[in-house]
C-alpha positions in Angstrom: 86.9 -25.0 142.5 86.7 -27.3 139.7 90.6 -26.8 138.4 90.6 -26.3 134.4 93.5 -28.3 133.1 92.5 -28.5 129.2 94.7 -25.6 129.0 97.7 -26.3 130.9 100.7 -24.3 129.5 98.5 -22.1 127.1 97.0 -19.1 126.8 93.5 -18.2 127.2 91.5 -14.5 127.3 88.8 -14.0 129.8 86.3 -10.9 128.9 83.9 -10.0 131.3 85.3 -10.3 135.3 82.0 -10.9 136.8 81.3 -13.8 138.9 81.7 -16.1 136.5 84.3 -14.4 134.6 86.5 -14.3 138.2 85.7 -18.1 138.9 87.4 -18.8 135.3 90.6 -17.5 136.0 90.8 -19.0 139.1 90.2 -22.2 137.8 92.6 -22.0 134.5 95.0 -21.1 136.9 94.8 -23.2 139.3 95.1 -25.5 136.0 98.0 -24.2 134.4 97.3 -21.9 132.0 98.0 -18.2 131.2 95.3 -15.6 131.5 95.0 -12.7 129.8 91.8 -10.5 131.1 89.7 -7.3 131.0 87.0 -5.7 132.6 85.4 -1.9 132.6 85.9 -2.2 136.1 88.7 -1.2 137.8 87.5 -3.1 140.9 86.9 -6.3 138.5 90.5 -5.6 136.9 92.1 -5.5 140.4 90.5 -8.4 141.3 91.6 -10.5 138.2 95.0 -9.2 138.9 95.7 -10.5 142.3 94.3 -14.3 140.7 97.1 -14.0 138.8 95.8 -12.5 135.3 97.3 -10.3 133.3 95.2 -7.3 133.0 95.3 -5.1 129.7 92.7 -4.4 127.1 91.7 -6.7 124.8 93.3 -5.1 121.6 96.5 -5.5 123.4 96.4 -9.1 123.9 98.3 -11.8 121.8 95.4 -13.1 119.7 98.1 -15.3 118.1 98.7 -17.1 120.9 95.2 -17.5 122.2 93.6 -20.9 122.6 90.5 -19.7 123.5 88.5 -16.5 124.5 86.4 -17.3 127.8 83.0 -14.6 127.8 81.1 -13.1 130.1 77.5 -14.6 129.0 76.4 -11.3 129.5 78.4 -9.8 126.4 76.7 -10.1 123.0 77.7 -13.0 120.8 75.8 -12.9 118.0 72.7 -10.1 118.6 72.0 -7.1 118.7 75.8 -7.2 117.1 78.9 -9.6 118.5 81.0 -7.4 120.6 84.2 -6.1 119.6 85.9 -9.2 121.6 83.7 -11.4 119.6 84.8 -9.9 116.4 88.5 -10.1 117.4 88.8 -13.7 118.3 86.8 -14.6 115.0 89.0 -12.8 113.0 92.2 -14.7 114.9 90.3 -18.1 114.9 90.0 -18.4 118.3 87.2 -20.3 119.7 84.9 -18.6 122.0 83.1 -20.2 124.6 81.9 -19.5 128.6 82.9 -20.9 131.7 79.9 -23.6 131.7 81.6 -25.3 128.3 85.3 -25.1 130.6 83.5 -27.5 133.0 82.0 -29.3 130.1 85.4 -30.2 128.8 86.9 -30.6 132.5 84.0 -33.1 133.1 84.9 -35.7 130.2 88.4 -36.1 131.9 87.0 -37.1 135.2 87.7 -40.7 135.7 84.4 -41.1 137.5 82.0 -38.7 135.7 79.2 -37.6 138.6 75.7 -37.3 136.7 75.0 -33.9 135.7 71.5 -32.3 135.7 70.7 -29.5 133.7 67.7 -26.9 133.9 66.0 -23.9 131.4 63.5 -22.0 130.9 62.2 -19.1 130.7 60.7 -19.0 134.3 61.0 -21.2 137.4 64.4 -22.6 136.4 65.5 -21.2 139.6 63.4 -22.6 142.3 63.6 -25.9 140.1 67.3 -26.0 140.7 67.2 -25.4 144.0 64.4 -28.1 144.8 66.3 -30.6 142.8 68.9 -30.0 145.1 67.5 -30.1 148.0 65.4 -33.0 147.1 69.0 -35.1 146.1 71.2 -33.7 148.9 67.5 -35.2 151.4 68.0 -38.2 149.8 72.0 -39.1 150.6 73.5 -37.7 147.3 76.4 -34.9 147.1 74.2 -32.0 145.8 76.6 -29.4 144.1 73.8 -26.5 142.6 75.4 -23.6 141.0 75.5 -22.2 137.4 73.1 -19.1 136.5 72.0 -19.8 140.3 74.4 -19.2 143.3 77.9 -20.1 143.0 79.0 -20.3 139.4 79.8 -24.0 137.9 83.8 -23.6 138.4 83.8 -22.9 142.3 81.6 -26.3 142.8 83.9 -29.5 143.4 83.3 -33.2 143.6 82.9 -34.6 146.5 82.8 -38.1 148.0 80.1 -40.2 148.2 77.4 -39.7 145.7 78.3 -36.3 143.5 76.3 -35.1 141.4 75.8 -31.7 139.9 72.7 -29.8 139.5 73.3 -26.8 137.2 70.5 -23.8 136.1 71.9 -23.0 132.4 70.7 -19.5 131.0 70.3 -18.9 127.3 73.5 -17.2 127.1 75.4 -19.5 128.4 73.9 -22.4 126.5 74.9 -20.0 123.7 78.8 -20.7 125.2 78.5 -24.8 125.9 78.5 -26.7 122.6 79.9 -29.6 124.6 77.6 -29.7 127.3 75.9 -33.1 127.8 73.8 -33.5 130.7 72.4 -36.6 132.0 69.3 -35.2 132.8 67.9 -32.1 130.9 65.0 -30.3 132.3 62.9 -27.4 130.0 60.6 -25.7 132.7 59.0 -23.5 129.8 59.2 -20.8 127.2 57.9 -17.4 126.3 59.1 -14.7 125.1 62.6 -13.1 126.9 66.2 -12.0 125.6 64.5 -11.2 122.3 67.3 -9.2 121.9 69.8 -11.1 122.4 69.0 -13.6 120.5 67.6 -12.0 117.2 63.8 -13.6 117.3 61.9 -15.3 119.2 62.5 -18.3 117.0 66.3 -18.2 117.7 65.6 -18.3 121.4 63.5 -21.7 121.2 66.2 -22.7 119.2 68.8 -22.0 122.0 66.8 -24.0 124.6 66.2 -27.1 121.7 69.9 -27.4 121.5 71.0 -28.3 125.4 67.8 -30.7 125.3 69.4 -32.0 122.1 73.0 -32.5 123.5 71.1 -34.3 126.6 73.3 -38.1 126.9 72.1 -40.9 124.8 71.0 -42.8 127.7 69.8 -40.3 129.6 66.4 -38.2 129.9 64.9 -34.9 128.9 61.7 -33.7 130.8 59.9 -30.4 129.9 57.0 -28.7 130.7 54.2 -28.9 127.5 51.8 -26.3 128.8 53.1 -24.1 126.3 52.9 -24.2 122.3 57.0 -23.8 122.1 57.9 -26.1 125.2 55.2 -28.6 123.5 56.8 -28.7 119.9 60.3 -29.7 121.1 58.7 -32.3 123.3 57.3 -33.5 120.0 60.2 -33.1 118.5 63.1 -34.8 120.4 60.4 -37.4 122.0 60.7 -39.1 118.3 64.2 -38.2 117.3 66.3 -38.4 120.6 68.0 -41.7 121.6 67.0 -39.7 125.4 63.9 -40.5 127.0 61.7 -37.5 126.8 59.1 -37.0 130.0 56.3 -34.9 129.4 55.3 -32.6 132.2 51.7 -30.9 132.8 49.3 -29.0 135.3 46.6 -29.3 134.6 46.0 -31.7 132.0 45.5 -35.4 132.5 48.8 -37.6 130.4 48.9 -40.7 129.5 52.2 -41.0 129.7 54.4 -39.0 131.8 54.0 -36.8 135.5 50.7 -34.0 135.2 49.2 -32.1 138.3 45.6 -32.2 138.7 44.0 -29.5 141.7 47.4 -29.5 143.2 48.1 -33.1 143.3 50.8 -34.5 141.9 50.3 -37.7 139.7 53.1 -40.3 138.3 52.2 -42.0 134.9 55.5 -42.9 133.3 55.4 -46.2 133.1 52.2 -47.2 135.3 48.8 -46.5 135.1 48.4 -42.9 137.0 49.4 -43.1 140.3 49.1 -40.9 143.4 52.1 -39.1 144.8 51.2 -36.3 147.1 49.0 -33.3 147.6 51.2 -29.9 146.7 49.4 -28.3 148.7 51.2 -29.4 151.6 55.0 -27.7 150.3 53.9 -24.7 152.4 56.9 -23.2 150.5 55.6 -24.0 147.0 52.4 -22.0 146.5 50.8 -21.4 143.5 50.6 -22.9 140.1 53.5 -22.6 138.4 55.7 -24.1 141.8 53.4 -27.0 141.1 54.6 -27.0 137.4 58.0 -27.1 139.1 57.9 -29.5 141.9 56.4 -31.9 138.8 59.6 -31.2 137.3 61.6 -31.7 139.5 60.0 -34.9 140.6 60.5 -36.0 137.3 64.7 -34.6 137.3 65.2 -36.9 140.4 63.2 -40.1 139.7 66.6 -41.4 137.8 68.4 -41.4 140.6 66.0 -41.3 143.7 63.3 -45.1 143.9 62.0 -44.2 147.3 59.2 -41.6 146.5 58.0 -41.3 150.1 61.5 -40.0 150.5 61.1 -37.3 147.6 57.4 -36.5 148.7 59.2 -35.4 152.1 61.8 -33.4 150.4 59.1 -31.4 148.6 57.6 -30.9 151.6 60.1 -29.8 153.6 61.8 -27.4 150.7 62.2 -23.7 152.0 61.4 -22.0 149.2 64.2 -19.9 146.8 65.2 -16.2 147.9 63.9 -13.6 146.3 60.9 -15.4 144.5 57.9 -15.4 146.3 59.6 -15.1 149.4 58.3 -14.1 152.6 60.4 -11.6 154.3 58.5 -9.8 157.3 55.6 -8.9 158.3 54.0 -6.2 160.0 50.3 -6.0 161.7 48.4 -8.1 159.1 50.7 -6.7 156.3 52.8 -9.2 154.8 55.4 -8.0 152.5 56.5 -10.2 149.7 60.2 -10.6 148.0 59.9 -11.6 144.2 62.8 -9.6 142.8 63.3 -12.6 140.7 60.3 -11.6 138.2 62.3 -9.8 135.3 59.8 -10.6 133.0 55.6 -10.0 133.3 55.0 -13.6 132.7 57.0 -14.1 135.8 55.1 -12.1 137.7 51.8 -13.3 136.4 52.7 -16.4 138.5 53.1 -13.7 142.2 49.7 -11.7 140.9 47.9 -15.6 141.0 48.7 -15.6 144.2 47.1 -13.0 146.4 44.0 -11.5 146.4 44.4 -7.9 147.6 48.2 -6.7 146.1 50.0 -3.4 146.7 52.6 -4.2 144.0 56.4 -2.5 143.5 56.9 -2.6 140.1 59.3 -1.2 137.4 62.4 -1.0 136.2 64.4 -1.4 133.0 61.6 -3.0 131.0 61.4 -6.5 129.0 59.6 -6.5 125.4 55.4 -6.2 125.7 55.8 -4.3 129.3 52.9 -5.2 131.3 50.0 -6.0 129.0 49.4 -9.5 129.0 48.7 -8.9 133.3 45.3 -6.9 132.6 43.6 -10.3 133.9 45.3 -9.6 137.7 45.0 -6.0 137.5 41.5 -6.5 140.0 44.1 -7.7 142.4 45.7 -5.0 142.5 45.0 -2.3 145.0 47.5 0.1 144.1 50.9 -0.3 142.4 53.6 1.6 142.9 56.2 2.6 140.2 59.9 2.7 140.1 62.7 2.8 137.5 62.7 3.3 133.5 59.4 1.7 132.9 57.2 3.7 135.4 55.9 6.3 133.1 54.9 3.4 130.3 53.4 0.7 133.3 51.6 4.6 134.2 49.9 3.9 130.8 48.8 0.8 131.4 47.3 0.9 134.9 45.5 4.1 133.7 42.5 2.0 134.9 44.2 0.9 138.6 45.2 3.4 141.1 48.8 3.7 141.0 51.6 6.6 141.8 54.9 6.9 140.2 57.4 6.9 143.0 60.7 6.7 141.5 62.6 4.6 143.8 62.5 1.8 145.9 62.6 3.2 149.3 59.7 5.4 148.0 57.8 2.5 147.2 58.2 0.3 150.3 57.7 3.4 152.4 54.2 4.3 150.9 52.6 0.8 150.3 53.3 -0.4 153.7 51.2 2.6 154.4 48.8 2.2 152.4 48.3 -1.3 153.1 48.4 -0.9 156.9 45.4 1.2 156.1 43.1 -0.6 153.9 40.0 -2.6 154.9 41.8 -5.6 153.3 41.8 -8.6 155.4 45.3 -9.8 154.1 47.1 -7.0 152.3 50.3 -7.9 150.5 53.5 -5.3 149.7 54.7 -7.9 146.7 57.7 -6.5 144.6 57.5 -8.4 141.3 59.1 -5.6 139.0 58.3 -7.0 135.9 61.6 -5.8 134.5 65.5 -6.3 134.6 66.8 -4.5 137.2 70.3 -3.1 135.8 68.6 0.7 135.9 69.2 1.2 139.5 71.0 -2.0 141.0 73.5 -4.0 140.5 71.2 -7.5 139.7 67.7 -8.7 141.0 69.7 -10.1 144.1 71.0 -6.1 144.6 67.2 -5.0 144.3 66.0 -8.0 146.7 68.1 -7.3 149.0 67.5 -3.5 149.3 63.8 -4.2 149.5 64.4 -6.8 152.2 66.2 -4.5 154.6 64.2 -1.7 153.9 61.1 -4.2 155.4 63.8 -5.0 157.9 64.1 -1.0 159.1 60.5 -0.6 158.7 59.9 -3.3 161.9 63.0 -1.8 164.2 61.2 1.7 164.1 57.9 0.2 164.6 59.4 -1.5 167.6 61.2 1.6 168.5 57.8 3.9 168.5 56.3 1.6 170.7 
């Protein structure tokens, strides 16, 4: 844990007591703060009280004494309208920040400040974050990986040796972290997402740009330039930022930067393009989207690792990321792939592009635009099994594709496994890649993926018991 000492002997409010909220309470209490907290869930309030917080509705807090409101990233800050607690803070003149901002302020107080690599983007940021952490750890760094992935940032620690923080940062967290100053910033890509929380596509893009602009003057900005919005940000920052801007592309030769062509990673940063590695040898990074992740990770670690061969070896040994094109089982010739982290159509497109014969489990709480953009991948889908709130809408889009509304995950897994086993395909794949948020039926995408994994394991046990 990283104790937050900046609010010692001060009063602070924490609203929203999921993982980051509870971690904020523990860190603030460890630093000597007096903490008021509230959540709609009784269990969360009990946990916060056990950690030393004073529990009560935000309407009862002593706003005239509070020095800050630490807001959960999931609570609306601006759109579609500020939450009541945000309005209360603004009326009282209390600053509204997040756990990432607490971390940033504490980091500035450290005598020996460890470097920070911050990763954002619409898709690929979790895999890129995990891969960067894996490369650094493989090369002798004490890499602390967290933020919007795994541990919350305040649950991390500063270890002896060569510490470095590798942080996935969501757009919600950027909004609440005005003084986070990464040494290396990474932007994977930008496609429409979270428009309801940022008001417009322009607002969403502006938030992503904001993190990159906060990069240290002597730092590095790595940008995937294969989409229009990210390419525009690269053009702007390469002309205006003191930090070095490094473009990264898949499928396009760059005169300067990092690029992938036909699966081969090239480095043309300070030299003529030199072959780095064949990314097809990285078994747990399949598909062109993972080539982008690997290229961005390579660019991000180069300021710290000179040995290219060591980076290549680490990329090849990467075990993959849970819930992202994760192989969770096999029954006969049927593979089961957990891609629960695909919470929008663009993320699902990356999984659909990998496999030719797919029994697709999709649905949940739909994002704007639905799955209309996936039409070019429909020929790969043998049959779709639709669950959750989006099932009816997805069925309308899939009218020319074999599909079935099954409503629940257990029914989907059972039906898809049965049909895949009976198919004539050489390598059928049951793919959970929902193209939706999870909150209609599950706590989060991890819960959804864990349920899928358990159901697949139960299928294997039942088959063994029947033999």
